[in-house]
C-alpha positions as CSV (number, residue, x, y, z in Angstrom):
1,M,72.3,-28.1,-42.9
2,V,69.4,-30.3,-43.9
3,K,66.2,-28.4,-44.8
4,S,62.6,-29.5,-45.2
5,M,60.8,-28.9,-48.4
6,T,57.6,-27.8,-46.5
7,G,57.5,-24.5,-44.8
8,Y,55.7,-21.2,-44.3
9,G,57.0,-17.6,-44.1
10,R,55.5,-14.2,-43.8
11,A,56.6,-10.5,-43.6
12,E,54.9,-7.2,-43.7
13,E,56.2,-3.6,-44.1
14,T,54.9,-0.2,-45.0
15,F,56.6,2.1,-47.5
16,N,55.2,5.6,-48.1
17,G,51.8,4.7,-46.8
18,C,51.6,1.4,-48.9
19,T,51.6,-1.8,-46.8
20,I,53.2,-4.7,-48.5
21,T,52.6,-8.3,-47.3
22,V,54.4,-11.3,-48.6
23,E,53.5,-14.9,-47.7
24,L,55.3,-18.1,-48.8
25,R,54.0,-21.7,-48.6
26,S,55.7,-24.8,-49.9
27,V,55.1,-28.5,-50.2
28,N,57.1,-31.4,-51.6
29,N,57.9,-31.5,-55.3
30,R,60.5,-33.3,-57.4
31,Y,61.7,-30.0,-58.8
32,L,61.3,-26.3,-58.0
33,D,57.9,-25.0,-59.0
34,C,57.4,-21.3,-58.1
35,N,54.0,-19.7,-58.5
36,V,53.6,-15.9,-57.8
37,R,50.2,-14.4,-57.0
38,I,50.4,-10.6,-57.2
39,P,47.9,-7.9,-58.3
40,R,48.0,-7.3,-62.0
41,L,49.2,-3.7,-61.5
42,Y,52.4,-5.0,-60.0
43,L,53.2,-7.9,-62.4
44,F,56.5,-6.0,-63.3
45,A,57.9,-7.4,-60.0
46,E,57.2,-11.1,-60.8
47,D,60.5,-12.0,-62.4
48,A,62.5,-10.4,-59.6
49,I,60.4,-12.4,-57.0
50,K,61.0,-15.7,-58.8
51,T,64.8,-15.0,-59.1
52,R,65.0,-14.4,-55.3
53,V,63.1,-17.6,-54.6
54,Q,65.3,-19.6,-56.9
55,D,68.4,-18.2,-55.1
56,T,67.1,-19.5,-51.8
57,I,65.1,-22.7,-52.6
58,S,66.2,-25.6,-54.8
59,R,63.2,-28.0,-54.6
60,G,59.5,-27.8,-53.7
61,K,56.3,-26.4,-54.9
62,V,56.4,-22.8,-53.7
63,D,53.4,-20.4,-53.7
64,V,54.2,-16.7,-53.1
65,F,51.3,-14.4,-52.2
66,V,51.9,-10.6,-52.5
67,T,49.3,-8.1,-51.3
68,L,49.5,-4.3,-51.3
69,D,47.2,-2.0,-49.4
70,S,47.6,1.7,-50.2
71,T,44.1,2.7,-49.1
72,G,44.1,6.4,-48.1
73,A,47.7,6.8,-49.0
74,E,47.4,7.2,-52.8
75,K,49.3,10.3,-54.1
76,M,47.1,12.5,-56.3
77,Q,48.2,15.1,-58.8
78,V,45.9,18.0,-59.5
79,S,46.4,19.8,-62.8
80,V,44.6,22.5,-64.8
81,N,42.8,21.5,-67.9
82,K,43.8,24.6,-69.8
83,P,41.8,24.2,-73.0
84,M,38.7,23.6,-70.9
85,A,39.4,26.6,-68.6
86,D,40.1,28.8,-71.7
87,G,36.8,27.8,-73.2
88,Y,34.9,28.7,-70.0
89,Y,36.8,32.0,-69.6
90,T,36.1,33.0,-73.2
91,A,32.4,32.1,-72.9
92,L,32.1,34.1,-69.7
93,K,33.8,37.1,-71.2
94,K,31.4,37.0,-74.2
95,L,28.4,36.6,-71.9
96,A,29.5,39.7,-69.9
97,E,29.9,41.8,-73.1
98,D,26.7,40.6,-74.8
99,Y,24.5,41.3,-71.7
100,S,26.5,44.2,-70.3
101,L,27.2,42.3,-67.1
102,T,29.8,43.0,-64.5
103,D,33.0,41.2,-65.3
104,D,33.5,39.3,-62.0
105,I,35.3,36.2,-63.3
106,S,37.4,34.7,-60.5
107,V,39.6,31.7,-59.9
108,S,37.1,30.2,-57.6
109,L,34.4,30.6,-60.2
110,L,36.4,28.9,-63.0
111,S,37.5,26.1,-60.7
112,R,34.0,25.1,-60.0
113,F,33.2,24.3,-63.7
114,P,33.4,20.5,-64.6
115,E,36.8,19.2,-65.8
116,V,38.7,22.4,-65.3
117,L,40.7,20.8,-62.5
118,L,41.8,17.2,-63.1
119,A,42.8,15.0,-60.2
120,E,44.9,12.0,-61.2
121,K,46.8,9.3,-59.4
122,A,50.5,10.0,-59.5
123,E,52.6,7.6,-61.5
124,E,54.5,5.1,-59.3
125,D,58.2,4.6,-59.4
126,V,58.2,1.0,-60.8
127,E,61.8,0.2,-59.9
128,Q,61.4,1.5,-56.4
129,M,58.2,-0.4,-55.9
130,A,59.9,-3.6,-57.1
131,K,62.7,-3.0,-54.7
132,D,60.2,-2.5,-51.8
133,I,58.4,-5.7,-52.7
134,C,61.7,-7.7,-52.8
135,S,62.8,-6.2,-49.5
136,V,59.7,-7.6,-47.8
137,L,60.1,-10.9,-49.8
138,D,63.7,-11.2,-48.4
139,R,62.3,-11.0,-44.8
140,A,59.6,-13.5,-45.6
141,L,62.2,-15.9,-47.1
142,A,64.3,-15.6,-44.0
143,D,61.3,-16.5,-41.8
144,F,60.4,-19.3,-44.3
145,D,64.0,-20.6,-44.2
146,Q,64.1,-20.7,-40.4
147,M,61.0,-22.9,-40.3
148,R,62.4,-25.2,-43.0
149,T,65.7,-25.5,-41.1
150,R,63.9,-26.4,-37.8
151,E,61.9,-29.0,-39.6
152,G,65.0,-30.3,-41.4
153,E,66.8,-30.9,-38.1
154,R,63.9,-32.9,-36.8
155,L,63.9,-35.0,-40.0
156,K,67.6,-35.5,-39.7
157,A,67.3,-36.7,-36.1
158,D,64.6,-39.1,-37.0
159,V,66.4,-40.5,-40.0
160,L,69.7,-41.0,-38.0
161,A,67.8,-42.8,-35.2
162,R,66.2,-45.2,-37.7
163,A,69.6,-45.7,-39.4
164,A,71.0,-46.7,-36.0
165,I,68.2,-49.3,-35.6
166,I,69.0,-50.7,-39.1
167,E,72.7,-50.9,-38.1
168,D,71.8,-52.9,-35.0
169,K,69.6,-55.3,-37.0
170,V,72.3,-55.8,-39.6
171,A,74.7,-56.7,-36.8
172,L,72.2,-59.3,-35.5
173,V,72.0,-60.7,-39.1
174,E,75.8,-61.0,-39.2
175,Q,75.8,-62.8,-35.9
176,R,73.1,-65.2,-36.8
177,S,74.3,-66.0,-40.4
178,P,77.2,-68.3,-39.5
179,Q,75.0,-70.2,-37.0
180,T,72.6,-71.1,-39.8
181,V,75.4,-72.9,-41.6
182,A,76.5,-74.8,-38.5
183,E,72.8,-75.8,-37.8
184,Y,72.4,-76.9,-41.4
185,R,75.5,-79.0,-41.3
186,A,74.3,-80.7,-38.0
187,K,70.8,-81.3,-39.5
188,L,72.3,-82.7,-42.7
189,E,74.6,-85.0,-40.8
190,A,71.7,-86.2,-38.6
191,R,69.5,-86.9,-41.6
192,M,72.2,-88.8,-43.5
193,N,72.9,-90.8,-40.4
194,E,69.2,-91.7,-40.2
195,V,69.0,-92.7,-43.8
196,L,72.3,-94.4,-44.0
197,S,72.3,-95.9,-40.5
198,N,74.4,-99.0,-41.6
199,T,76.8,-97.1,-43.8
200,Q,79.7,-95.0,-42.7
201,L,79.2,-91.3,-43.6
202,D,81.7,-89.6,-45.9
203,P,82.9,-86.4,-44.0
204,A,84.0,-84.9,-47.3
205,R,80.4,-85.1,-48.6
206,I,79.1,-83.4,-45.5
207,L,81.6,-80.6,-45.8
208,T,80.8,-80.2,-49.5
209,E,77.1,-79.9,-48.9
210,A,77.7,-77.5,-46.0
211,A,80.0,-75.3,-48.2
212,I,77.4,-75.2,-51.0
213,F,74.7,-74.1,-48.5
214,A,77.0,-71.5,-46.9
215,D,77.8,-70.0,-50.3
216,K,74.0,-69.8,-51.1
217,V,73.1,-68.1,-47.9
218,A,76.2,-65.9,-47.4
219,V,75.1,-62.3,-46.9
220,D,78.5,-60.8,-46.1
221,E,78.6,-58.6,-49.2
222,E,75.1,-57.3,-48.6
223,T,75.7,-56.5,-44.9
224,V,79.0,-54.8,-45.7
225,R,77.2,-52.7,-48.4
226,L,74.5,-51.8,-45.9
227,H,77.1,-50.6,-43.4
228,S,78.6,-48.5,-46.2
229,H,75.3,-47.1,-47.2
230,I,74.6,-46.1,-43.5
231,D,77.9,-44.3,-43.4
232,Q,77.1,-42.5,-46.7
233,L,73.7,-41.5,-45.2
234,R,75.3,-40.0,-42.2
235,G,77.8,-38.2,-44.3
236,M,75.2,-36.6,-46.5
237,L,73.1,-35.5,-43.6
238,D,76.1,-34.0,-41.9
239,K,77.1,-32.2,-45.0
240,G,73.6,-30.8,-45.5
241,G,72.5,-28.8,-48.5
242,A,70.1,-30.0,-51.2
243,T,70.7,-33.7,-50.7
244,G,67.1,-35.0,-51.0
245,R,67.5,-36.6,-54.4
246,K,70.8,-38.3,-53.5
247,L,69.3,-39.6,-50.3
248,D,66.3,-40.9,-52.2
249,F,68.6,-42.8,-54.5
250,L,70.6,-44.2,-51.6
251,I,67.5,-45.5,-49.9
252,Q,66.7,-47.5,-53.0
253,E,70.1,-49.2,-52.5
254,F,69.2,-49.9,-48.9
255,N,66.1,-51.7,-50.1
256,R,68.0,-53.7,-52.7
257,E,70.4,-55.1,-50.2
258,A,67.7,-55.9,-47.7
259,N,65.7,-57.7,-50.4
260,T,68.7,-59.7,-51.4
261,I,69.4,-60.8,-47.8
262,G,65.7,-61.8,-47.4
263,S,65.8,-63.9,-50.6
264,K,69.0,-65.7,-49.6
265,C,68.0,-66.6,-46.0
266,S,65.2,-69.0,-45.0
267,D,66.1,-68.7,-41.4
268,L,63.1,-67.4,-39.4
269,E,65.2,-65.3,-37.1
270,I,67.1,-63.6,-39.9
271,S,63.8,-63.1,-41.8
272,G,62.4,-61.3,-38.8
273,H,65.4,-59.0,-38.7
274,V,65.0,-58.3,-42.4
275,V,61.4,-57.4,-42.0
276,D,62.4,-54.9,-39.2
277,I,65.1,-53.5,-41.5
278,K,62.7,-53.0,-44.4
279,A,60.2,-51.4,-42.1
280,E,62.8,-48.8,-41.0
281,I,64.0,-48.3,-44.5
282,E,60.4,-47.5,-45.6
283,K,60.0,-45.0,-42.8
284,I,63.3,-43.3,-43.8
285,R,62.2,-43.2,-47.4
286,E,59.0,-41.3,-46.3
287,Q,61.1,-38.8,-44.4
288,V,63.6,-38.3,-47.2
289,Q,60.7,-37.3,-49.4
290,N,60.4,-34.2,-47.3
291,I,64.1,-33.2,-47.5
292,E,65.1,-30.5,-50.0
Protein backbone atom coordinates (compact mmCIF):
# COMPACT_ATOMS: atom_id res chain seq x y z
CA MET A 1 0.00 0.00 0.00
CA VAL A 2 0.99 3.62 -0.55
CA LYS A 3 2.32 5.50 2.46
CA SER A 4 2.88 9.16 3.12
CA MET A 5 6.30 10.42 4.18
CA THR A 6 4.74 12.67 6.80
CA GLY A 7 3.44 11.23 10.04
CA TYR A 8 3.44 11.14 13.82
CA GLY A 9 3.50 8.29 16.31
CA ARG A 10 3.71 8.02 20.09
CA ALA A 11 3.89 5.27 22.71
CA GLU A 12 4.50 5.15 26.45
CA GLU A 13 5.12 2.28 28.85
CA THR A 14 6.49 1.77 32.35
CA PHE A 15 9.10 -0.87 33.17
CA ASN A 16 10.20 -1.40 36.79
CA GLY A 17 9.10 2.09 37.78
CA CYS A 18 10.76 3.80 34.78
CA THR A 19 8.36 5.41 32.29
CA ILE A 20 9.65 5.36 28.72
CA THR A 21 8.05 7.65 26.12
CA VAL A 22 8.90 7.51 22.41
CA GLU A 23 7.63 10.03 19.82
CA LEU A 24 8.28 10.03 16.08
CA ARG A 25 7.76 12.85 13.61
CA SER A 26 8.61 12.82 9.91
CA VAL A 27 8.54 15.20 6.95
CA ASN A 28 9.41 14.84 3.29
CA ASN A 29 12.99 14.13 2.30
CA ARG A 30 14.70 12.66 -0.71
CA TYR A 31 16.37 9.97 1.36
CA LEU A 32 16.01 8.54 4.88
CA ASP A 33 17.46 10.89 7.48
CA CYS A 34 16.95 9.62 11.03
CA ASN A 35 17.82 11.77 14.05
CA VAL A 36 17.52 10.31 17.56
CA ARG A 37 17.22 12.55 20.60
CA ILE A 38 17.81 10.58 23.78
CA PRO A 39 19.37 11.39 27.18
CA ARG A 40 23.14 10.95 27.18
CA LEU A 41 22.96 8.17 29.79
CA TYR A 42 21.04 6.03 27.29
CA LEU A 43 23.02 6.69 24.10
CA PHE A 44 23.86 2.97 24.06
CA ALA A 45 20.37 2.38 22.60
CA GLU A 46 20.76 4.81 19.67
CA ASP A 47 22.06 2.29 17.11
CA ALA A 48 19.27 -0.17 17.92
CA ILE A 49 16.69 2.61 17.52
CA LYS A 50 18.06 3.66 14.12
CA THR A 51 18.13 0.07 12.90
CA ARG A 52 14.44 -0.40 13.78
CA VAL A 53 13.51 2.86 12.06
CA GLN A 54 15.39 1.85 8.90
CA ASP A 55 13.56 -1.48 8.86
CA THR A 56 10.20 0.35 8.84
CA ILE A 57 10.81 3.57 6.90
CA SER A 58 12.61 3.97 3.57
CA ARG A 59 12.35 7.74 2.95
CA GLY A 60 11.77 10.92 4.92
CA LYS A 61 13.37 13.06 7.60
CA VAL A 62 12.50 11.27 10.84
CA ASP A 63 13.00 12.67 14.33
CA VAL A 64 12.81 10.21 17.23
CA PHE A 65 12.38 11.63 20.74
CA VAL A 66 13.01 9.30 23.70
CA THR A 67 12.35 10.42 27.28
CA LEU A 68 12.76 8.38 30.45
CA ASP A 69 11.25 9.26 33.81
CA SER A 70 12.43 7.18 36.77
CA THR A 71 11.69 9.74 39.50
CA GLY A 72 11.16 7.98 42.83
CA ALA A 73 11.85 4.61 41.30
CA GLU A 74 15.62 4.58 41.28
CA LYS A 75 17.08 1.50 42.90
CA MET A 76 19.69 2.28 45.53
CA GLN A 77 22.41 0.02 46.91
CA VAL A 78 23.61 0.63 50.50
CA SER A 79 27.05 -0.69 51.38
CA VAL A 80 29.44 -0.44 54.34
CA ASN A 81 32.57 1.60 53.88
CA LYS A 82 34.66 -0.88 55.88
CA PRO A 83 37.93 1.07 56.03
CA MET A 84 36.05 4.10 57.32
CA ALA A 85 34.09 2.00 59.87
CA ASP A 86 37.32 0.31 61.02
CA GLY A 87 38.91 3.69 61.52
CA TYR A 88 36.03 5.00 63.61
CA TYR A 89 35.87 1.77 65.64
CA THR A 90 39.58 1.83 66.39
CA ALA A 91 39.42 5.48 67.38
CA LEU A 92 36.47 4.86 69.71
CA LYS A 93 38.18 1.86 71.36
CA LYS A 94 41.32 3.93 71.96
CA LEU A 95 39.21 6.78 73.30
CA ALA A 96 37.54 4.42 75.79
CA GLU A 97 40.90 3.00 76.95
CA ASP A 98 42.65 6.37 77.26
CA TYR A 99 39.89 7.93 79.30
CA SER A 100 38.61 4.82 81.10
CA LEU A 101 35.21 5.15 79.52
CA THR A 102 32.53 2.55 79.25
CA ASP A 103 32.82 0.64 75.97
CA ASP A 104 29.33 1.19 74.58
CA ILE A 105 30.14 1.10 70.87
CA SER A 106 27.07 -0.04 68.89
CA VAL A 107 26.01 -0.45 65.30
CA SER A 108 23.69 2.50 65.52
CA LEU A 109 26.55 4.64 66.80
CA LEU A 110 28.95 3.66 64.04
CA SER A 111 26.32 4.05 61.34
CA ARG A 112 25.78 7.67 62.27
CA PHE A 113 29.35 8.65 61.42
CA PRO A 114 29.90 10.29 57.99
CA GLU A 115 30.61 7.98 55.03
CA VAL A 116 30.34 4.76 57.03
CA LEU A 117 27.25 3.77 55.04
CA LEU A 118 27.34 4.52 51.30
CA ALA A 119 24.15 4.83 49.27
CA GLU A 120 24.72 4.44 45.52
CA LYS A 121 22.45 4.10 42.53
CA ALA A 122 22.32 0.51 41.36
CA GLU A 123 23.86 -0.20 37.98
CA GLU A 124 21.31 -0.61 35.19
CA ASP A 125 21.11 -3.63 32.96
CA VAL A 126 22.10 -1.94 29.70
CA GLU A 127 20.84 -4.70 27.42
CA GLN A 128 17.49 -4.92 29.17
CA MET A 129 17.05 -1.15 29.08
CA ALA A 130 17.79 -1.11 25.34
CA LYS A 131 15.19 -3.85 24.83
CA ASP A 132 12.61 -1.92 26.85
CA ILE A 133 13.24 1.26 24.83
CA CYS A 134 12.96 -0.67 21.55
CA SER A 135 9.75 -2.32 22.76
CA VAL A 136 8.15 1.10 23.23
CA LEU A 137 9.67 2.26 19.93
CA ASP A 138 7.97 -0.64 18.11
CA ARG A 139 4.58 0.48 19.42
CA ALA A 140 5.31 4.09 18.42
CA LEU A 141 6.36 2.92 14.95
CA ALA A 142 3.11 0.94 14.59
CA ASP A 143 1.10 4.05 15.51
CA PHE A 144 3.26 6.13 13.16
CA ASP A 145 2.79 3.65 10.32
CA GLN A 146 -0.99 3.64 10.71
CA MET A 147 -1.08 7.42 10.32
CA ARG A 148 1.18 7.27 7.25
CA THR A 149 -1.00 4.58 5.70
CA ARG A 150 -4.20 6.59 6.20
CA GLU A 151 -2.57 9.66 4.68
CA GLY A 152 -1.16 7.52 1.85
CA GLU A 153 -4.61 6.24 0.94
CA ARG A 154 -5.87 9.82 0.70
CA LEU A 155 -2.93 10.75 -1.52
CA LYS A 156 -3.57 7.73 -3.72
CA ALA A 157 -7.26 8.59 -4.13
CA ASP A 158 -6.43 12.19 -5.05
CA VAL A 159 -3.74 11.19 -7.57
CA LEU A 160 -6.03 8.62 -9.23
CA ALA A 161 -8.84 11.17 -9.50
CA ARG A 162 -6.52 13.64 -11.19
CA ALA A 163 -5.16 10.92 -13.49
CA ALA A 164 -8.75 10.23 -14.60
CA ILE A 165 -9.19 13.92 -15.42
CA ILE A 166 -5.99 13.86 -17.49
CA GLU A 167 -7.23 10.77 -19.31
CA ASP A 168 -10.49 12.52 -20.18
CA LYS A 169 -8.63 15.58 -21.44
CA VAL A 170 -6.30 13.43 -23.55
CA ALA A 171 -9.35 11.79 -25.11
CA LEU A 172 -10.69 15.25 -26.02
CA VAL A 173 -7.34 16.11 -27.63
CA GLU A 174 -7.52 12.90 -29.66
CA GLN A 175 -11.05 13.76 -30.81
CA ARG A 176 -10.13 17.31 -31.76
CA SER A 177 -6.78 16.62 -33.48
CA PRO A 178 -8.19 15.16 -36.78
CA GLN A 179 -10.67 18.03 -36.99
CA THR A 180 -7.85 20.58 -37.01
CA VAL A 181 -6.40 18.95 -40.14
CA ALA A 182 -9.79 19.00 -41.92
CA GLU A 183 -10.30 22.64 -40.93
CA TYR A 184 -6.81 23.54 -42.12
CA ARG A 185 -7.47 21.88 -45.48
CA ALA A 186 -10.76 23.77 -45.88
CA LYS A 187 -9.13 27.09 -44.99
CA LEU A 188 -6.21 26.40 -47.31
CA GLU A 189 -8.54 25.56 -50.18
CA ALA A 190 -10.64 28.67 -49.58
CA ARG A 191 -7.56 30.89 -49.44
CA MET A 192 -6.11 29.44 -52.62
CA ASN A 193 -9.47 29.84 -54.37
CA GLU A 194 -9.47 33.46 -53.33
CA VAL A 195 -5.93 34.10 -54.55
CA LEU A 196 -6.22 32.00 -57.66
CA SER A 197 -9.81 32.79 -58.53
CA ASN A 198 -9.27 32.47 -62.28
CA THR A 199 -7.08 29.41 -62.13
CA GLN A 200 -8.09 25.84 -61.55
CA LEU A 201 -6.76 24.47 -58.24
CA ASP A 202 -4.51 21.43 -58.21
CA PRO A 203 -6.13 18.90 -55.78
CA ALA A 204 -2.77 17.17 -55.38
CA ARG A 205 -1.23 20.40 -54.06
CA ILE A 206 -4.02 20.76 -51.53
CA LEU A 207 -3.56 17.17 -50.39
CA THR A 208 0.21 17.62 -50.11
CA GLU A 209 -0.09 20.77 -48.00
CA ALA A 210 -2.72 19.14 -45.79
CA ALA A 211 -0.53 16.05 -45.35
CA ILE A 212 2.45 18.18 -44.34
CA PHE A 213 0.32 20.04 -41.81
CA ALA A 214 -1.16 16.80 -40.46
CA ASP A 215 2.31 15.40 -39.94
CA LYS A 216 3.42 18.54 -38.09
CA VAL A 217 0.47 18.58 -35.71
CA ALA A 218 0.07 14.82 -35.24
CA VAL A 219 0.01 14.02 -31.52
CA ASP A 220 -0.89 10.33 -31.73
CA GLU A 221 2.45 9.19 -30.31
CA GLU A 222 2.22 11.61 -27.39
CA THR A 223 -1.36 10.73 -26.47
CA VAL A 224 -0.61 6.99 -26.69
CA ARG A 225 2.36 7.48 -24.36
CA LEU A 226 0.23 9.52 -21.97
CA HIS A 227 -2.31 6.70 -21.80
CA SER A 228 0.54 4.29 -21.14
CA HIS A 229 1.94 6.54 -18.39
CA ILE A 230 -1.48 6.70 -16.74
CA ASP A 231 -1.68 2.90 -16.76
CA GLN A 232 1.81 2.73 -15.20
CA LEU A 233 0.77 5.27 -12.57
CA ARG A 234 -2.23 3.19 -11.58
CA GLY A 235 -0.12 0.02 -11.51
CA MET A 236 2.47 1.59 -9.21
CA LEU A 237 -0.18 2.92 -6.84
CA ASP A 238 -1.93 -0.46 -6.72
CA LYS A 239 1.36 -2.26 -6.06
CA GLY A 240 2.26 0.17 -3.27
CA GLY A 241 5.52 0.08 -1.36
CA ALA A 242 8.24 2.70 -1.65
CA THR A 243 7.22 4.03 -5.10
CA GLY A 244 7.67 7.76 -4.51
CA ARG A 245 10.86 8.16 -6.54
CA LYS A 246 9.51 6.13 -9.47
CA LEU A 247 6.31 8.15 -9.46
CA ASP A 248 8.30 11.37 -9.43
CA PHE A 249 10.21 10.24 -12.52
CA LEU A 250 6.99 9.13 -14.24
CA ILE A 251 5.39 12.54 -13.68
CA GLN A 252 8.34 14.12 -15.48
CA GLU A 253 7.42 11.97 -18.48
CA PHE A 254 3.82 13.18 -18.20
CA ASN A 255 5.07 16.74 -18.43
CA ARG A 256 7.28 16.00 -21.41
CA GLU A 257 4.40 14.58 -23.44
CA ALA A 258 2.05 17.42 -22.49
CA ASN A 259 4.66 20.02 -23.48
CA THR A 260 5.19 18.32 -26.84
CA ILE A 261 1.46 18.32 -27.57
CA GLY A 262 1.27 22.00 -26.66
CA SER A 263 4.19 22.91 -28.92
CA LYS A 264 2.75 20.99 -31.88
CA CYS A 265 -0.79 22.33 -31.78
CA SER A 266 -1.83 25.93 -32.34
CA ASP A 267 -5.52 25.09 -32.06
CA LEU A 268 -7.12 27.06 -29.23
CA GLU A 269 -9.32 24.22 -28.06
CA ILE A 270 -6.43 21.75 -27.87
CA SER A 271 -4.27 24.40 -26.18
CA GLY A 272 -6.97 24.78 -23.52
CA HIS A 273 -7.00 21.03 -22.91
CA VAL A 274 -3.20 21.01 -22.66
CA VAL A 275 -3.32 23.77 -20.05
CA ASP A 276 -5.81 21.70 -18.03
CA ILE A 277 -3.65 18.58 -18.40
CA LYS A 278 -0.53 20.41 -17.21
CA ALA A 279 -2.41 21.87 -14.25
CA GLU A 280 -3.46 18.38 -13.13
CA ILE A 281 0.05 17.03 -13.70
CA GLU A 282 1.46 19.74 -11.44
CA LYS A 283 -1.04 18.89 -8.72
CA ILE A 284 -0.11 15.20 -9.00
CA ARG A 285 3.57 16.12 -8.82
CA GLU A 286 2.97 17.99 -5.56
CA GLN A 287 1.14 15.00 -4.08
CA VAL A 288 3.79 12.54 -5.24
CA GLN A 289 6.38 14.55 -3.30
CA ASN A 290 4.61 13.33 -0.14
CA ILE A 291 4.64 9.64 -1.06
CA GLU A 292 7.33 7.41 0.44
